[in-house]
Backbone as CSV, one residue per row, in Angstrom:
resi,resn,N_x,N_y,N_z,CA_x,CA_y,CA_z,C_x,C_y,C_z
1,UNK,12.595,-2.425,-51.694,13.278,-2.276,-50.400,14.787,-2.190,-50.620
2,UNK,15.461,-1.379,-49.819,16.900,-1.244,-49.941,17.591,-2.542,-49.557
3,UNK,18.791,-2.767,-50.129,19.558,-3.950,-49.761,20.091,-3.793,-48.349
4,UNK,20.417,-4.911,-47.663,20.807,-4.831,-46.253,22.014,-3.941,-45.997
5,UNK,22.937,-3.797,-46.989,24.129,-3.004,-46.746,24.004,-1.577,-47.257
6,UNK,22.824,-1.161,-47.734,22.620,0.198,-48.225,22.348,1.130,-47.048
7,UNK,22.840,2.360,-47.155,22.557,3.333,-46.111,21.220,4.009,-46.385
8,UNK,20.613,4.544,-45.342,19.318,5.198,-45.453,19.245,6.281,-44.380
9,UNK,18.384,7.274,-44.573,18.321,8.391,-43.633,17.543,8.046,-42.370
10,UNK,17.900,8.713,-41.287,17.173,8.592,-40.029,17.198,9.930,-39.312
11,UNK,16.298,10.089,-38.357,16.328,11.200,-37.418,16.124,10.637,-36.024
12,UNK,16.493,11.415,-35.014,16.277,11.023,-33.622,15.533,12.148,-32.931
13,UNK,14.466,11.805,-32.211,13.694,12.809,-31.499,13.104,12.244,-30.231
14,UNK,12.545,13.135,-29.403,11.896,12.668,-28.181,10.785,13.623,-27.758
15,UNK,9.850,13.094,-27.016,8.806,13.865,-26.349,8.849,13.515,-24.878
16,UNK,9.196,14.469,-24.016,9.429,14.216,-22.588,10.310,12.987,-22.372
17,UNK,11.375,12.918,-23.176,12.412,11.894,-23.096,11.936,10.485,-23.443
18,UNK,10.774,10.354,-24.009,10.336,9.120,-24.661,10.898,9.236,-26.078
19,UNK,11.951,8.470,-26.395,12.734,8.762,-27.591,12.512,7.753,-28.707
20,UNK,12.710,8.244,-29.938,12.363,7.476,-31.123,13.373,7.705,-32.234
21,UNK,13.528,6.674,-33.051,14.216,6.803,-34.327,13.142,7.004,-35.396
22,UNK,13.275,8.057,-36.183,12.338,8.331,-37.271,12.968,7.898,-38.587
23,UNK,12.179,7.221,-39.421,12.642,6.753,-40.723,11.783,7.355,-41.817
24,UNK,12.262,8.384,-42.528,11.512,8.892,-43.682,11.460,7.815,-44.767
25,UNK,10.260,7.418,-45.135,10.060,6.358,-46.133,8.728,6.626,-46.822
26,UNK,8.638,7.790,-47.461,7.349,8.336,-47.888,6.580,7.410,-48.813
27,UNK,7.277,6.684,-49.681,6.572,5.800,-50.619,6.811,4.321,-50.329
28,UNK,7.317,4.030,-49.125,7.557,2.640,-48.688,8.573,1.910,-49.574
29,UNK,9.476,2.642,-50.201,10.450,2.015,-51.092,11.755,1.668,-50.395
30,UNK,11.966,2.178,-49.164,13.253,1.998,-48.487,13.247,0.775,-47.582
31,UNK,12.173,0.620,-46.792,12.193,-0.388,-45.727,11.211,-1.535,-45.939
32,UNK,10.461,-1.525,-47.028,9.525,-2.614,-47.271,8.582,-2.800,-46.105
33,UNK,8.528,-4.008,-45.564,7.674,-4.293,-44.404,8.334,-3.923,-43.082
34,UNK,9.500,-3.305,-43.118,10.276,-2.896,-41.946,10.505,-4.091,-41.014
35,UNK,11.507,-4.893,-41.312,11.751,-6.101,-40.522,11.991,-5.791,-39.048
36,UNK,11.521,-6.676,-38.195,11.669,-6.487,-36.751,13.136,-6.403,-36.347
37,UNK,14.003,-7.151,-37.034,15.417,-7.121,-36.670,16.036,-5.756,-36.958
38,UNK,15.553,-5.050,-37.973,16.054,-3.705,-38.248,15.610,-2.742,-37.152
39,UNK,14.371,-2.874,-36.699,13.872,-2.038,-35.612,14.706,-2.274,-34.361
40,UNK,14.961,-3.520,-34.025,15.742,-3.837,-32.828,17.158,-3.281,-32.938
41,UNK,17.754,-3.363,-34.121,19.110,-2.837,-34.311,19.137,-1.327,-34.151
42,UNK,18.165,-0.642,-34.701,18.102,0.810,-34.593,17.913,1.248,-33.145
43,UNK,17.073,0.534,-32.393,16.726,0.940,-31.032,17.753,0.504,-29.994
44,UNK,18.687,-0.334,-30.373,19.709,-0.805,-29.432,20.510,0.392,-28.916
45,UNK,20.549,0.569,-27.593,21.182,1.752,-27.007,22.697,1.635,-26.910
46,UNK,23.246,0.469,-27.184,24.698,0.307,-27.143,25.294,0.120,-28.538
47,UNK,24.608,-0.637,-29.374,25.153,-0.917,-30.701,24.389,-0.212,-31.821
48,UNK,23.311,0.488,-31.470,22.514,1.170,-32.478,22.402,2.655,-32.199
49,UNK,21.300,3.246,-32.648,21.053,4.669,-32.413,20.402,4.870,-31.051
50,UNK,19.559,3.952,-30.668,18.902,3.997,-29.366,17.547,4.648,-29.428
51,UNK,16.549,3.974,-28.845,15.211,4.538,-28.804,14.219,3.581,-28.182
52,UNK,13.095,4.149,-27.759,11.998,3.337,-27.234,11.160,2.742,-28.353
53,UNK,11.359,3.234,-29.576,10.602,2.728,-30.698,11.037,3.396,-31.986
54,UNK,10.418,2.987,-33.085,10.691,3.526,-34.418,9.410,4.106,-34.995
55,UNK,9.518,5.322,-35.540,8.411,5.972,-36.233,8.760,6.023,-37.721
56,UNK,8.083,5.230,-38.527,8.311,5.318,-39.975,7.334,6.331,-40.553
57,UNK,7.869,7.262,-41.348,7.079,8.363,-41.919,6.652,7.961,-43.326
58,UNK,5.355,7.681,-43.484,4.833,7.120,-44.721,3.641,7.955,-45.191
59,UNK,3.538,8.159,-46.495,2.308,8.758,-47.022,1.185,7.730,-46.934
60,UNK,0.009,8.174,-46.544,-1.102,7.249,-46.317,-1.495,6.501,-47.575
61,UNK,-1.229,7.067,-48.738,-1.559,6.389,-49.990,-0.753,5.104,-50.158
62,UNK,0.325,4.960,-49.388,1.157,3.764,-49.449,0.951,2.875,-48.229
63,UNK,-0.099,3.121,-47.460,-0.426,2.277,-46.312,-1.899,1.916,-46.389
64,UNK,-2.348,1.130,-45.438,-3.759,0.719,-45.415,-4.623,1.687,-44.632
65,UNK,-4.008,2.745,-44.103,-4.743,3.686,-43.259,-4.841,5.028,-43.964
66,UNK,-5.991,5.317,-44.589,-6.191,6.572,-45.287,-6.879,7.594,-44.400
67,UNK,-7.322,8.698,-45.019,-8.026,9.741,-44.286,-7.146,10.878,-43.853
68,UNK,-5.821,10.738,-44.009,-4.850,11.787,-43.713,-3.679,11.569,-44.660
69,UNK,-2.960,12.637,-44.957,-1.860,12.496,-45.914,-0.739,11.626,-45.373
70,UNK,-0.513,11.695,-44.031,0.629,11.005,-43.441,0.181,9.922,-42.472
71,UNK,0.910,8.805,-42.504,0.641,7.663,-41.619,1.864,7.404,-40.751
72,UNK,1.647,7.298,-39.431,2.714,6.974,-38.492,2.745,5.462,-38.277
73,UNK,3.736,4.822,-38.868,3.936,3.382,-38.714,4.833,3.188,-37.500
74,UNK,4.216,2.889,-36.349,4.972,2.824,-35.091,5.316,1.389,-34.723
75,UNK,6.578,1.179,-34.328,7.059,-0.118,-33.857,7.716,0.052,-32.489
76,UNK,7.428,-0.867,-31.574,8.119,-0.905,-30.288,9.576,-1.293,-30.491
77,UNK,10.392,-1.067,-29.484,11.826,-1.321,-29.618,12.151,-2.800,-29.821
78,UNK,11.234,-3.694,-29.453,11.483,-5.123,-29.685,11.060,-5.557,-31.084
79,UNK,10.595,-4.604,-31.894,10.188,-4.904,-33.261,8.711,-5.156,-33.445
80,UNK,7.971,-5.266,-32.346,6.540,-5.530,-32.457,5.783,-4.281,-32.891
81,UNK,4.647,-4.495,-33.527,3.803,-3.403,-34.015,2.906,-2.918,-32.888
82,UNK,2.748,-1.595,-32.787,1.864,-1.011,-31.776,0.825,-0.124,-32.448
83,UNK,-0.327,0.012,-31.777,-1.420,0.776,-32.364,-1.165,2.278,-32.338
84,UNK,-0.510,2.765,-31.282,-0.489,4.211,-31.090,0.638,4.577,-30.129
85,UNK,1.117,5.811,-30.258,2.118,6.350,-29.331,1.889,7.849,-29.227
86,UNK,1.498,8.312,-28.047,1.133,9.716,-27.872,2.308,10.667,-27.949
87,UNK,3.436,10.322,-27.304,4.633,11.140,-27.445,5.177,11.042,-28.858
88,UNK,5.107,9.849,-29.426,5.620,9.641,-30.774,4.893,10.459,-31.821
89,UNK,3.580,10.594,-31.695,2.842,11.333,-32.720,3.188,12.821,-32.671
90,UNK,3.545,13.340,-31.486,3.998,14.734,-31.420,5.359,14.886,-32.105
91,UNK,6.274,13.950,-31.861,7.575,13.997,-32.524,7.399,13.845,-34.037
92,UNK,6.522,12.968,-34.438,6.202,12.763,-35.849,5.714,14.074,-36.470
93,UNK,4.792,14.760,-35.770,4.284,16.039,-36.257,5.348,17.107,-36.316
94,UNK,6.243,17.127,-35.304,7.335,18.099,-35.311,8.200,17.926,-36.559
95,UNK,8.535,16.700,-36.885,9.332,16.437,-38.077,8.615,16.925,-39.333
96,UNK,7.342,16.613,-39.463,6.585,17.038,-40.649,6.592,18.555,-40.784
97,UNK,6.392,19.253,-39.661,6.335,20.718,-39.698,7.701,21.307,-40.022
98,UNK,8.749,20.790,-39.401,10.087,21.332,-39.631,10.555,21.117,-41.066
99,UNK,10.075,20.059,-41.695,10.471,19.774,-43.068,9.538,20.408,-44.098
100,UNK,8.543,21.171,-43.635,7.621,21.818,-44.556,6.653,20.860,-45.226
101,UNK,6.455,19.696,-44.634,5.559,18.692,-45.214,4.109,18.907,-44.799
102,UNK,3.876,19.733,-43.756,2.525,20.119,-43.336,2.558,21.599,-42.968
103,UNK,1.382,22.197,-42.886,1.233,23.596,-42.499,0.863,23.658,-41.021
104,UNK,1.789,24.091,-40.147,1.492,24.087,-38.710,0.492,25.152,-38.278
105,UNK,0.099,26.070,-39.176,-0.897,27.075,-38.817,-2.315,26.513,-38.859
106,UNK,-2.469,25.286,-39.344,-3.771,24.613,-39.412,-3.671,23.270,-38.707
107,UNK,-4.790,22.710,-38.250,-4.751,21.384,-37.645,-4.164,20.355,-38.605
108,UNK,-3.349,19.453,-38.072,-2.657,18.457,-38.883,-3.159,17.063,-38.512
109,UNK,-3.872,16.388,-39.396,-4.294,15.011,-39.111,-3.177,14.025,-39.426
110,UNK,-3.013,13.047,-38.550,-2.025,11.979,-38.754,-2.745,10.646,-38.580
111,UNK,-2.622,9.777,-39.570,-3.230,8.453,-39.475,-2.350,7.536,-38.638
112,UNK,-2.983,6.759,-37.760,-2.303,5.759,-36.953,-3.133,4.483,-36.964
113,UNK,-2.609,3.425,-36.401,-3.392,2.187,-36.324,-4.549,2.305,-35.331
114,UNK,-4.559,3.382,-34.542,-5.661,3.644,-33.615,-6.548,4.776,-34.144
115,UNK,-6.504,5.003,-35.450,-7.331,6.047,-36.042,-6.560,7.334,-36.267
116,UNK,-7.254,8.346,-36.743,-6.628,9.625,-37.055,-6.530,10.478,-35.800
117,UNK,-5.338,11.017,-35.534,-5.096,11.939,-34.436,-4.798,13.311,-35.033
118,UNK,-5.395,14.347,-34.462,-5.243,15.695,-34.992,-4.329,16.508,-34.085
119,UNK,-3.293,17.109,-34.684,-2.291,17.874,-33.962,-2.518,19.366,-34.179
120,UNK,-2.347,20.149,-33.111,-2.409,21.610,-33.183,-1.106,22.160,-32.621
121,UNK,-0.474,23.062,-33.379,0.812,23.626,-33.005,0.616,24.969,-32.318
122,UNK,1.218,25.141,-31.143,1.087,26.396,-30.396,1.609,27.551,-31.242
123,UNK,0.804,28.610,-31.362,1.196,29.775,-32.142,1.124,29.572,-33.633
124,UNK,0.705,28.376,-34.072,0.606,28.115,-35.497,1.944,28.015,-36.199
125,UNK,3.009,27.741,-35.441,4.343,27.613,-36.027,4.921,26.255,-35.687
126,UNK,6.056,25.936,-36.305,6.707,24.648,-36.058,7.385,24.593,-34.701
127,UNK,7.449,25.722,-33.981,8.069,25.768,-32.659,7.016,25.533,-31.576
128,UNK,7.452,25.391,-30.334,6.540,25.347,-29.201,5.890,23.999,-28.991
129,UNK,4.975,23.966,-28.041,4.320,22.711,-27.683,3.284,22.310,-28.725
130,UNK,2.924,21.045,-28.675,1.942,20.483,-29.602,0.829,19.844,-28.786
131,UNK,-0.418,20.122,-29.173,-1.580,19.491,-28.560,-2.127,18.443,-29.516
132,UNK,-2.416,17.275,-28.979,-2.959,16.174,-29.781,-4.337,15.806,-29.257
133,UNK,-5.305,15.751,-30.159,-6.616,15.189,-29.828,-6.467,13.673,-29.882
134,UNK,-6.434,13.067,-28.707,-6.182,11.635,-28.603,-7.437,10.786,-28.743
135,UNK,-8.585,11.450,-28.932,-9.819,10.721,-29.171,-10.596,10.415,-27.908
136,UNK,-11.537,9.507,-28.038,-12.456,9.159,-26.955,-11.894,7.977,-26.162
137,UNK,-11.705,8.141,-24.857,-11.195,7.016,-24.062,-12.285,5.977,-23.823
138,UNK,-11.867,4.743,-23.664,-12.781,3.673,-23.282,-12.416,3.228,-21.871
139,UNK,-13.318,3.442,-20.945,-13.095,3.019,-19.560,-13.750,1.653,-19.400
140,UNK,-12.941,0.650,-19.099,-13.410,-0.725,-19.057,-13.380,-1.243,-17.620
141,UNK,-13.064,-2.506,-17.412,-13.256,-3.096,-16.095,-12.095,-2.846,-15.142
142,UNK,-12.366,-3.079,-13.862,-11.296,-3.127,-12.865,-10.546,-4.441,-13.041
143,UNK,-9.247,-4.397,-12.852,-8.434,-5.595,-12.956,-7.328,-5.510,-11.908
144,UNK,-6.289,-6.317,-12.032,-5.182,-6.296,-11.087,-3.870,-6.446,-11.831
145,UNK,-2.809,-5.898,-11.238,-1.448,-6.116,-11.729,-0.574,-6.461,-10.529
146,UNK,0.466,-7.249,-10.782,1.324,-7.718,-9.683,2.789,-7.626,-10.063
147,UNK,3.622,-7.358,-9.052,5.080,-7.364,-9.197,5.677,-7.993,-7.944
148,UNK,6.473,-9.019,-8.132,7.173,-9.666,-7.019,6.227,-10.003,-5.864
149,UNK,5.060,-10.522,-6.192,4.121,-10.963,-5.174,3.229,-9.876,-4.607
150,UNK,3.455,-8.626,-4.962,2.595,-7.525,-4.521,1.564,-7.242,-5.609
151,UNK,0.326,-7.035,-5.191,-0.770,-6.866,-6.151,-1.489,-5.553,-5.892
152,UNK,-1.821,-4.871,-6.980,-2.574,-3.613,-6.896,-3.804,-3.689,-7.793
153,UNK,-4.883,-3.092,-7.325,-6.059,-2.919,-8.175,-5.727,-1.925,-9.279
154,UNK,-6.250,-2.153,-10.479,-5.956,-1.281,-11.614,-7.214,-1.093,-12.451
155,UNK,-7.299,0.063,-13.114,-8.410,0.355,-14.009,-7.954,0.160,-15.443
156,UNK,-8.735,-0.605,-16.185,-8.454,-0.846,-17.605,-8.999,0.326,-18.412
157,UNK,-8.093,1.100,-19.017,-8.457,2.233,-19.863,-7.837,2.010,-21.237
158,UNK,-8.647,2.126,-22.276,-8.149,1.964,-23.639,-8.041,3.326,-24.299
159,UNK,-6.830,3.666,-24.755,-6.596,4.924,-25.469,-6.212,4.642,-26.928
160,UNK,-6.815,3.599,-27.477,-6.384,3.106,-28.778,-5.376,1.996,-28.611
161,UNK,-4.791,1.922,-27.434,-3.972,0.808,-26.981,-4.310,0.572,-25.507
162,UNK,-4.014,-0.613,-24.973,-4.507,-0.981,-23.639,-3.621,-0.482,-22.503
163,UNK,-4.275,-0.066,-21.407,-3.562,0.416,-20.227,-4.205,-0.135,-18.966
164,UNK,-3.359,-0.370,-17.948,-3.812,-0.704,-16.602,-3.234,0.351,-15.673
165,UNK,-4.097,1.125,-15.025,-3.672,2.250,-14.183,-3.859,1.868,-12.725
166,UNK,-2.760,1.895,-11.959,-2.798,1.500,-10.550,-2.263,2.631,-9.687
167,UNK,-2.994,2.997,-8.646,-2.535,3.999,-7.683,-1.739,3.297,-6.587
168,UNK,-0.579,3.866,-6.240,0.306,3.271,-5.238,0.667,4.333,-4.210
169,UNK,1.237,3.883,-3.092,1.651,4.819,-2.040,2.957,5.519,-2.386
170,UNK,3.847,4.791,-3.087,5.175,5.329,-3.392,5.623,4.707,-4.716
171,UNK,6.114,5.527,-5.632,6.540,5.006,-6.931,7.727,4.057,-6.804
172,UNK,8.483,4.160,-5.725,9.611,3.247,-5.521,9.150,1.836,-5.186
173,UNK,7.889,1.697,-4.737,7.393,0.386,-4.323,7.376,-0.626,-5.461
174,UNK,7.347,-0.146,-6.726,7.161,-1.064,-7.850,8.483,-1.543,-8.442
175,UNK,9.604,-1.121,-7.850,10.890,-1.638,-8.298,11.351,-1.058,-9.621
176,UNK,12.095,-1.865,-10.400,12.762,-1.348,-11.598,11.862,-1.306,-12.827
177,UNK,10.816,-2.085,-12.882,9.869,-2.109,-14.003,10.483,-2.545,-15.333
178,UNK,11.624,-3.213,-15.281,12.194,-3.711,-16.527,11.369,-4.864,-17.081
179,UNK,10.869,-5.699,-16.190,10.041,-6.829,-16.598,8.572,-6.437,-16.540
180,UNK,7.781,-7.037,-17.391,6.361,-6.714,-17.446,5.663,-7.144,-16.162
181,UNK,4.870,-6.263,-15.545,4.052,-6.687,-14.406,3.109,-7.821,-14.812
182,UNK,2.808,-8.678,-13.859,1.875,-9.776,-14.120,0.475,-9.201,-14.265
183,UNK,-0.253,-9.650,-15.302,-1.603,-9.151,-15.566,-2.478,-10.310,-16.009
184,UNK,-3.771,-10.051,-16.100,-4.733,-11.074,-16.494,-4.704,-11.226,-18.012
185,UNK,-4.244,-12.368,-18.542,-4.196,-12.528,-20.000,-5.583,-12.582,-20.633
186,UNK,-6.595,-12.864,-19.830,-7.949,-12.822,-20.362,-8.412,-11.409,-20.644
187,UNK,-7.917,-10.450,-19.848,-8.248,-9.031,-20.059,-7.329,-8.420,-21.111
188,UNK,-6.051,-8.822,-21.084,-5.049,-8.246,-21.981,-4.345,-9.372,-22.753
189,UNK,-4.991,-9.940,-23.742,-4.389,-11.073,-24.454,-3.138,-10.708,-25.239
190,UNK,-2.964,-9.430,-25.575,-1.806,-8.998,-26.355,-0.853,-8.141,-25.528
191,UNK,-0.925,-8.267,-24.213,-0.078,-7.478,-23.335,-0.696,-6.133,-23.017
192,UNK,-0.049,-5.395,-22.112,-0.651,-4.152,-21.634,0.447,-3.196,-21.174
193,UNK,0.176,-1.906,-21.325,1.000,-0.864,-20.730,0.493,-0.639,-19.308
194,UNK,1.401,-0.629,-18.335,0.986,-0.519,-16.938,1.547,0.765,-16.341
195,UNK,0.642,1.587,-15.781,1.024,2.854,-15.156,0.818,2.787,-13.651
196,UNK,1.829,3.215,-12.898,1.733,3.323,-11.451,1.735,4.803,-11.097
197,UNK,0.810,5.208,-10.227,0.502,6.624,-10.039,0.497,6.979,-8.558
198,UNK,1.054,8.167,-8.233,0.914,8.760,-6.902,0.378,10.183,-7.058
199,UNK,-0.320,10.648,-6.050,-0.843,12.019,-6.076,0.214,12.992,-5.569
200,UNK,0.276,14.144,-6.214,1.189,15.201,-5.798,0.450,16.437,-5.280
201,UNK,-0.813,16.589,-5.654,-1.609,17.745,-5.257,-2.895,17.768,-6.046
202,UNK,-3.708,18.811,-5.895,-4.949,18.908,-6.654,-4.666,18.900,-8.167
203,UNK,-5.307,17.985,-8.869,-5.168,17.872,-10.327,-3.705,17.729,-10.748
204,UNK,-2.949,17.012,-9.927,-1.513,16.859,-10.160,-1.084,15.482,-9.660
205,UNK,-0.584,14.639,-10.568,-0.104,13.313,-10.198,1.252,13.075,-10.850
206,UNK,1.942,12.057,-10.351,3.189,11.599,-10.965,3.043,10.113,-11.276
207,UNK,3.790,9.623,-12.256,3.617,8.245,-12.689,4.943,7.650,-13.174
208,UNK,4.983,6.318,-13.157,5.986,5.535,-13.864,5.242,4.531,-14.722
209,UNK,5.919,4.034,-15.765,5.214,3.176,-16.710,6.119,2.066,-17.218
210,UNK,5.519,0.885,-17.356,6.124,-0.196,-18.138,5.352,-0.277,-19.443
211,UNK,6.051,-0.032,-20.558,5.412,-0.124,-21.867,5.666,-1.506,-22.458
212,UNK,4.606,-2.154,-22.888,4.775,-3.473,-23.494,5.676,-3.336,-24.729
213,UNK,6.622,-4.232,-24.840,7.530,-4.223,-25.975,8.711,-3.298,-25.818
214,UNK,8.745,-2.485,-24.740,9.846,-1.533,-24.558,10.411,-1.521,-23.147
215,UNK,9.677,-2.018,-22.153,10.127,-1.950,-20.767,9.767,-0.619,-20.136
216,UNK,10.459,-0.261,-19.042,10.180,1.035,-18.435,10.732,2.138,-19.334
217,UNK,9.910,3.149,-19.602,10.335,4.290,-20.408,10.235,5.559,-19.577
218,UNK,10.880,6.606,-20.058,10.895,7.876,-19.344,9.556,8.600,-19.435
219,UNK,8.721,8.192,-20.369,7.424,8.832,-20.543,6.571,7.974,-21.464
220,UNK,5.259,8.119,-21.339,4.310,7.436,-22.228,3.098,8.346,-22.381
221,UNK,2.876,8.841,-23.584,1.790,9.794,-23.806,0.418,9.181,-23.644
222,UNK,0.179,8.035,-24.280,-1.123,7.391,-24.114,-1.318,6.966,-22.670
223,UNK,-0.221,6.550,-22.008,-0.312,6.177,-20.598,-0.683,7.348,-19.719
224,UNK,-0.095,8.527,-20.000,-0.451,9.721,-19.234,-1.918,10.083,-19.443
225,UNK,-2.426,9.882,-20.657,-3.846,10.142,-20.915,-4.722,9.177,-20.121
226,UNK,-4.335,7.892,-20.096,-5.091,6.909,-19.318,-5.052,7.252,-17.837
227,UNK,-3.907,7.712,-17.353,-3.774,8.114,-15.952,-4.685,9.296,-15.652
228,UNK,-4.715,10.276,-16.555,-5.580,11.432,-16.335,-7.043,11.012,-16.247
229,UNK,-7.469,10.126,-17.151,-8.862,9.661,-17.148,-9.180,8.945,-15.841
230,UNK,-8.300,8.049,-15.415,-8.535,7.307,-14.170,-8.567,8.245,-12.969
231,UNK,-7.691,9.245,-12.954,-7.638,10.184,-11.824,-8.862,11.089,-11.816
232,UNK,-9.263,11.572,-12.981,-10.444,12.425,-13.061,-11.691,11.680,-12.604
233,UNK,-11.791,10.401,-12.942,-12.927,9.606,-12.482,-12.882,9.433,-10.967
234,UNK,-11.699,9.170,-10.418,-11.568,9.019,-8.968,-11.903,10.311,-8.240
235,UNK,-11.584,11.455,-8.882,-11.847,12.764,-8.286,-13.260,13.266,-8.539
236,UNK,-14.004,12.546,-9.404,-15.316,13.041,-9.853,-15.177,14.466,-10.395
237,UNK,-14.124,14.691,-11.164,-13.808,16.026,-11.674,-14.727,16.417,-12.821
238,UNK,-14.984,17.707,-12.913,-15.739,18.234,-14.044,-14.929,18.058,-15.313
239,UNK,-15.638,17.919,-16.434,-14.951,17.867,-17.715,-14.282,19.216,-17.998
240,UNK,-13.304,19.196,-18.883,-12.490,20.369,-19.226,-11.611,20.819,-18.061
241,UNK,-11.372,19.927,-17.109,-10.435,20.202,-16.020,-9.046,19.774,-16.450
242,UNK,-8.074,20.678,-16.341,-6.694,20.361,-16.720,-5.989,19.612,-15.594
243,UNK,-5.255,18.588,-15.968,-4.427,17.845,-15.021,-2.965,17.938,-15.442
244,UNK,-2.101,18.004,-14.450,-0.654,17.943,-14.678,-0.189,16.526,-14.375
245,UNK,0.506,15.934,-15.347,1.028,14.584,-15.191,2.549,14.660,-15.252
246,UNK,3.215,14.378,-14.142,4.679,14.373,-14.101,5.187,12.970,-14.413
247,UNK,6.143,12.904,-15.328,6.792,11.657,-15.697,8.290,11.809,-15.468
248,UNK,9.041,10.733,-15.401,10.484,10.883,-15.209,11.143,11.795,-16.240
249,UNK,10.585,11.849,-17.457,11.193,12.647,-18.518,10.609,14.024,-18.712
250,UNK,9.622,14.424,-17.917,9.031,15.752,-18.105,7.582,15.783,-17.676
251,UNK,6.859,16.792,-18.148,5.485,17.023,-17.726,4.569,17.159,-18.943
252,UNK,3.383,16.559,-18.847,2.347,16.686,-19.852,1.111,17.293,-19.210
253,UNK,0.361,18.079,-19.978,-0.904,18.649,-19.529,-2.027,17.997,-20.330
254,UNK,-3.025,17.519,-19.599,-4.062,16.721,-20.250,-5.427,17.150,-19.741
255,UNK,-6.389,17.206,-20.669,-7.766,17.569,-20.342,-8.710,16.580,-21.008
256,UNK,-9.809,16.285,-20.316,-10.878,15.418,-20.843,-12.070,16.327,-21.080
257,UNK,-12.420,16.573,-22.324,-13.359,17.629,-22.671,-14.811,17.204,-22.495
258,UNK,-15.682,18.214,-22.531,-17.122,17.961,-22.460,-17.601,17.155,-23.660
259,UNK,-16.830,17.186,-24.755,-17.169,16.409,-25.956,-16.585,15.002,-25.896
260,UNK,-16.037,14.628,-24.726,-15.505,13.285,-24.482,-14.206,13.019,-25.232
261,UNK,-13.441,14.079,-25.531,-12.140,13.928,-26.167,-11.028,14.167,-25.141
262,UNK,-9.944,13.446,-25.269,-8.792,13.659,-24.414,-7.749,14.451,-25.202
263,UNK,-7.357,15.620,-24.656,-6.375,16.484,-25.298,-5.080,16.458,-24.495
264,UNK,-3.990,16.157,-25.157,-2.679,16.074,-24.514,-1.766,17.142,-25.094
265,UNK,-1.110,17.910,-24.219,-0.203,18.973,-24.652,1.176,18.745,-24.051
266,UNK,2.203,18.852,-24.899,3.557,18.679,-24.408,4.580,18.994,-25.472
267,UNK,5.863,18.920,-25.114,6.947,19.249,-26.040,7.267,18.090,-26.968
268,UNK,7.987,18.417,-28.022,8.541,17.403,-28.932,9.713,18.054,-29.661
269,UNK,10.819,17.342,-29.742,11.994,17.886,-30.405,12.658,16.815,-31.254
270,UNK,13.229,17.255,-32.374,14.108,16.406,-33.187,15.525,16.854,-32.891
271,UNK,16.373,15.935,-32.455,17.689,16.334,-31.930,18.843,15.959,-32.847
272,UNK,18.619,15.083,-33.832,19.729,14.661,-34.685,19.184,14.063,-35.980
273,UNK,20.035,14.052,-36.994,19.707,13.372,-38.255,20.986,12.854,-38.873
274,UNK,20.855,11.881,-39.740,22.030,11.313,-40.389,21.653,10.162,-41.285
275,UNK,22.618,9.328,-41.612,22.360,8.115,-42.367,22.993,6.946,-41.628
276,UNK,22.453,5.772,-41.856,22.948,4.561,-41.202,22.753,3.387,-42.123
277,UNK,23.479,2.308,-41.885,23.256,1.062,-42.612,22.882,-0.069,-41.653
278,UNK,22.425,0.294,-40.448,22.024,-0.729,-39.480,20.946,-1.623,-40.073
């Protein structure tokens, strides 16, 4: 691991304004176990680079998750470890393609703590939108979430990480979402991502999200997938029906296939690179 005062490379990217610091560390020689304090320093929006989380780029041979050449070691902005990040995996794939580390003309598998996710690049090039096979959703029990004494029914959907999806009359009703909504610790012992949803039209909804470990973010890919699943169930929609999910940071298109896979399509960009000693 590098000494605390050594500089190391970083990149900054986002998917629908869900932003991340990327750390190339292919053989795990730079950051070791990636201390939580380093993650917090990098994600600090005033004294650091700023981000909703950190994506460490590691070869799978140097992690415990094999089956793909590359492993996305994702950390929330508070330094905690997370299983999966849907916007993050697209940004991760964009970096790999732009650096020539993968062939974007073929499907690209990426190992995560929630299993292998397969990325497809529009047009088979490093440009354009990226579609991610997010896997099979798990639809679990009805539960509740509360904010400032107001309570909403929510559907527990697991997308490799836990979500509570609640339909509301107005997205403004839920306030600032900086603090975690109250939830049942028996259902979510390790915390939960909470999505609040309003309908905009046929197969079209808008949402806001509180991400555990990060607070309210401009977008959440796994959350948008959970929202699509909950909405499709409420609509009794046929499989392979496309839904538009509007988030504060942009729009994602999501489909739940006849093979029970959730496919998410959206943008991803790398906007900066440099070195830091944070």
